[in-house]
C-alpha positions as CSV (number, residue, x, y, z in Angstrom):
1,X,49.5,-102.2,132.1
2,X,49.5,-106.1,131.7
3,X,45.7,-106.0,131.8
4,X,45.2,-103.1,129.4
5,X,47.7,-104.7,127.1
6,X,45.7,-107.9,127.3
7,X,42.3,-105.9,126.3
8,X,44.1,-104.3,123.2
9,X,45.2,-107.8,122.0
10,X,41.8,-109.0,122.7
11,X,40.3,-106.0,120.6
12,X,42.7,-106.8,117.9
13,X,42.0,-110.5,118.1
14,X,38.2,-109.9,117.8
15,X,38.5,-107.4,114.9
16,X,40.4,-109.9,113.1
17,X,37.7,-112.5,113.6
18,X,35.0,-110.0,112.3
19,X,37.4,-109.1,109.3
20,X,37.6,-112.8,108.2
21,X,33.9,-113.4,108.6
22,X,33.3,-110.2,106.8
23,X,35.3,-111.3,103.8
24,X,33.7,-114.7,103.8
25,X,30.3,-113.1,104.2
26,X,31.2,-111.0,101.1
27,X,32.5,-113.9,99.0
28,X,29.3,-115.8,99.6
29,X,27.2,-112.7,98.6
30,X,29.4,-112.3,95.3
31,X,28.9,-115.8,94.5
32,X,25.1,-115.9,95.2
33,X,24.5,-112.8,92.8
34,X,27.2,-114.2,90.3
35,X,25.0,-117.5,90.3
36,X,21.6,-115.6,90.2
37,X,22.9,-113.6,87.3
38,X,24.0,-116.6,85.2
39,X,20.9,-118.6,86.1
40,X,19.0,-115.7,84.7
41,X,21.2,-115.8,81.6
42,X,20.4,-119.6,81.3
43,X,16.7,-119.2,81.8
44,X,16.3,-117.0,78.9
45,X,18.6,-119.2,76.7
46,X,16.4,-122.1,77.7
47,X,13.0,-120.4,77.2
48,X,14.4,-118.6,73.9
49,X,15.7,-122.0,72.4
50,X,12.0,-124.0,73.6
51,X,9.8,-120.9,72.1
52,X,12.0,-120.8,68.7
53,X,11.5,-124.6,68.2
54,X,7.8,-124.5,69.4
55,X,7.4,-121.3,66.7
56,X,9.0,-123.6,64.0
57,X,6.6,-126.4,64.7
58,X,3.3,-123.8,64.7
59,X,4.7,-122.5,61.2
60,X,4.4,-125.7,59.5
61,X,1.5,-127.7,61.2
62,X,-1.5,-127.1,63.2
63,X,-0.5,-127.3,66.8
64,X,-3.3,-127.9,69.9
65,X,-2.1,-127.4,73.2
66,X,-3.3,-130.1,75.7
67,X,-4.5,-129.0,79.2
68,X,-2.6,-131.1,81.4
69,X,-3.9,-129.4,84.6
70,X,-1.7,-130.5,87.7
71,X,0.2,-132.8,85.5
72,X,1.6,-129.6,84.2
73,X,4.4,-129.9,87.0
74,X,6.4,-133.0,88.4
75,X,8.7,-133.3,91.1
76,X,11.5,-136.1,90.8
77,X,13.6,-137.0,93.7
78,X,11.8,-134.5,95.7
79,X,14.1,-131.6,94.5
80,X,14.0,-131.4,90.6
81,X,10.8,-129.7,89.7
82,X,9.9,-129.8,86.0
83,X,7.3,-127.5,84.0
84,X,5.4,-129.7,81.4
85,X,3.6,-128.8,78.2
86,X,2.2,-131.3,75.6
87,X,0.9,-130.4,72.1
88,X,-0.7,-132.7,69.4
89,X,0.8,-131.6,66.0
90,X,-2.1,-132.4,63.4
91,X,-1.2,-135.2,61.0
92,X,2.2,-135.7,63.0
93,X,1.8,-136.6,66.4
94,X,2.8,-135.7,70.0
95,X,5.2,-132.9,71.1
96,X,6.4,-132.8,74.9
97,X,8.6,-130.0,76.4
98,X,9.9,-130.1,79.8
99,X,11.7,-127.5,81.6
100,X,13.6,-127.5,84.8
101,X,15.3,-124.4,86.7
102,X,17.4,-125.4,89.7
103,X,19.5,-122.1,90.1
104,X,22.9,-124.0,89.7
105,X,21.5,-125.9,86.6
106,X,18.7,-125.8,84.0
107,X,17.2,-128.4,81.9
108,X,15.2,-128.4,78.7
109,X,13.7,-131.4,76.8
110,X,11.7,-131.2,73.7
111,X,10.3,-134.4,71.9
112,X,8.5,-135.1,68.9
113,X,6.8,-138.7,68.7
114,X,5.4,-138.9,65.3
115,X,2.7,-141.7,64.6
116,X,0.9,-140.4,61.5
117,X,3.7,-140.2,59.3
118,X,6.8,-142.4,58.5
119,X,9.1,-140.0,60.6
120,X,11.9,-140.7,62.9
121,X,11.4,-139.8,66.8
122,X,13.0,-136.4,67.3
123,X,14.5,-136.1,70.8
124,X,16.3,-133.0,72.0
125,X,18.0,-132.4,75.5
126,X,19.8,-129.4,76.8
127,X,21.8,-128.8,79.9
128,X,22.8,-125.7,81.3
129,X,25.3,-125.8,84.1
130,X,26.4,-122.0,85.2
131,X,28.3,-121.2,82.1
132,X,28.6,-124.6,80.4
133,X,26.2,-126.3,78.0
134,X,25.5,-129.6,76.8
135,X,23.3,-130.5,73.8
136,X,22.1,-134.1,72.8
137,X,19.8,-133.9,69.5
138,X,18.5,-137.6,68.4
139,X,16.6,-139.2,65.7
140,X,15.3,-142.4,66.5
141,X,14.5,-144.8,63.6
142,X,11.1,-145.9,64.8
143,X,9.7,-146.8,61.4
144,X,8.7,-149.8,59.7
145,X,10.3,-149.0,56.3
146,X,13.3,-146.9,55.3
147,X,12.6,-146.1,52.1
148,X,14.6,-143.6,49.5
149,X,12.8,-140.3,50.8
150,X,13.7,-141.4,54.6
151,X,17.5,-141.8,53.5
152,X,17.0,-138.5,52.0
153,X,15.8,-136.8,55.3
154,X,18.7,-138.7,57.0
155,X,21.3,-137.3,54.7
156,X,19.5,-133.5,55.0
157,X,19.7,-134.0,58.8
158,X,23.4,-135.2,58.5
159,X,24.2,-132.1,56.4
160,X,22.8,-129.7,59.0
161,X,24.9,-131.2,61.9
162,X,27.7,-131.1,59.9
163,X,27.5,-127.3,59.5
164,X,27.8,-127.1,63.2
165,X,31.3,-128.9,63.6
166,X,33.0,-125.9,64.9
167,X,30.8,-126.8,68.3
168,X,32.9,-129.0,70.4
169,X,31.7,-132.6,70.2
170,X,31.1,-134.7,73.4
171,X,30.6,-138.8,73.9
172,X,27.4,-140.2,75.1
173,X,27.0,-143.3,77.3
174,X,26.5,-146.3,75.3
175,X,22.9,-147.6,75.4
176,X,20.9,-150.5,74.1
177,X,19.2,-148.5,71.8
178,X,22.3,-147.1,70.0
179,X,21.2,-149.2,66.9
180,X,18.4,-147.0,66.4
181,X,20.2,-143.8,66.2
182,X,21.2,-143.2,62.7
183,X,21.3,-139.7,63.2
184,X,22.7,-137.6,66.2
185,X,24.4,-134.8,67.6
186,X,26.2,-134.5,70.9
187,X,27.7,-130.9,71.6
188,X,29.4,-128.9,74.6
189,X,29.8,-125.3,74.7
190,X,29.4,-122.0,76.5
191,X,27.1,-118.8,76.8
192,X,28.6,-117.5,73.8
193,X,27.3,-120.7,71.8
194,X,23.9,-120.3,73.0
195,X,22.6,-119.1,69.5
196,X,24.7,-121.7,67.5
197,X,23.2,-124.7,69.5
198,X,19.7,-123.0,69.2
199,X,20.3,-122.9,65.2
200,X,21.3,-126.3,65.4
201,X,17.7,-127.4,66.5
202,X,15.9,-124.7,64.5
203,X,17.7,-125.8,61.1
204,X,16.9,-129.5,61.9
205,X,13.5,-128.8,62.4
206,X,13.2,-127.1,59.0
207,X,14.6,-130.1,57.4
208,X,12.3,-132.6,59.5
209,X,9.3,-130.9,58.5
210,X,10.1,-130.2,54.9
211,X,10.3,-134.1,54.5
212,X,6.8,-134.3,56.6
213,X,5.0,-132.2,54.2
214,X,5.9,-134.4,51.1
215,X,5.1,-137.6,52.6
216,X,1.5,-139.4,52.9
217,X,-0.2,-139.8,56.1
218,X,-0.3,-143.4,57.3
219,X,-3.4,-145.6,56.9
220,X,-5.0,-146.8,60.2
221,X,-3.2,-150.2,60.0
222,X,-0.1,-148.5,59.2
223,X,-0.4,-146.1,61.9
224,X,-1.0,-148.8,64.6
225,X,2.1,-150.7,63.3
226,X,4.2,-147.3,64.0
227,X,2.7,-146.7,67.0
228,X,3.6,-150.4,68.3
229,X,7.1,-149.7,67.1
230,X,7.5,-146.6,69.1
231,X,5.7,-148.4,72.0
232,X,8.1,-151.2,72.1
233,X,11.1,-148.3,72.3
234,X,9.5,-146.5,75.3
235,X,8.7,-149.8,77.2
236,X,12.3,-150.9,76.6
237,X,13.5,-147.6,78.3
238,X,11.4,-148.9,81.2
239,X,12.6,-152.4,80.9
240,X,16.2,-152.0,80.0
241,X,16.7,-148.5,81.3
242,X,18.1,-145.1,79.9
243,X,20.0,-142.2,81.7
244,X,16.8,-139.9,81.9
245,X,14.6,-143.0,82.2
246,X,16.4,-144.2,85.4
247,X,15.7,-140.9,87.1
248,X,11.9,-141.3,86.5
249,X,11.7,-144.9,87.6
250,X,13.6,-144.2,90.6
251,X,11.1,-141.3,91.6
252,X,7.9,-142.6,90.1
253,X,8.4,-146.4,89.9
254,X,7.9,-148.2,86.8
255,X,4.3,-148.1,86.6
256,X,3.7,-144.7,86.8
257,X,6.5,-144.0,84.5
258,X,4.9,-145.8,82.0
259,X,1.5,-143.9,82.4
260,X,3.6,-140.4,81.9
261,X,5.3,-142.0,79.0
262,X,2.2,-143.3,77.3
263,X,0.0,-140.4,78.1
264,X,2.2,-137.4,78.3
265,X,5.8,-137.5,77.3
266,X,5.6,-139.7,73.9
267,X,1.9,-139.3,74.2
268,X,1.1,-142.7,72.2
269,X,-2.1,-143.6,74.3
270,X,-3.7,-140.5,72.7
271,X,-3.6,-142.1,69.1
């Protein structure tokens, strides 16, 4: 009887262990499925935002896609894989788009670097972390002269941003280039805010290009001055650092980061 009782106890013990493992396995499967579903939602939101912004560019100016070949993908730190697109916006300058999907997190970067006109550099960064969003929209005053029409643009962009005051504002890490940012918007949100965050970029781009259509193309001399101002900033990112730049520098090194910045990300070497 003692032996039989011991076997029953062992059997019950094993059943309990199997039950615990079963519950743990079910929880893990549920988490994987949930993350996969949210990641799919995030990827769609990221692509929709990028495609919408690119379409606005195309609707306003002639755009030529540059064939990057094997440079259309990049790995940073061995696990962060980025898909890269580069465009030449006729009579404006360079456009670069970078996307990353790590499952738990997605990232989008959209940068317009004007060289042909007296316009600010536009940088838009988006992070999709499960159900949380963070967006950083910045306009860098990389210009020689801020005339009345330039300040009119700054006011228009500020008005656009003010229309989205209902979105939660967040603080950005203080940086050496803060004095170049006359207009900026740092926002946080949830999945339900995706359309608003996208609209903020869309409306900003519309104001940005309305301005671009009404100003003259820079002379060859002025273009070189604009390019020099821009390169001073991009070189400064490598020399003095920046949150994103430091990731590139750590993975690629300073020299390769400069080549990537000059040829693709900001594209100043192409003008």
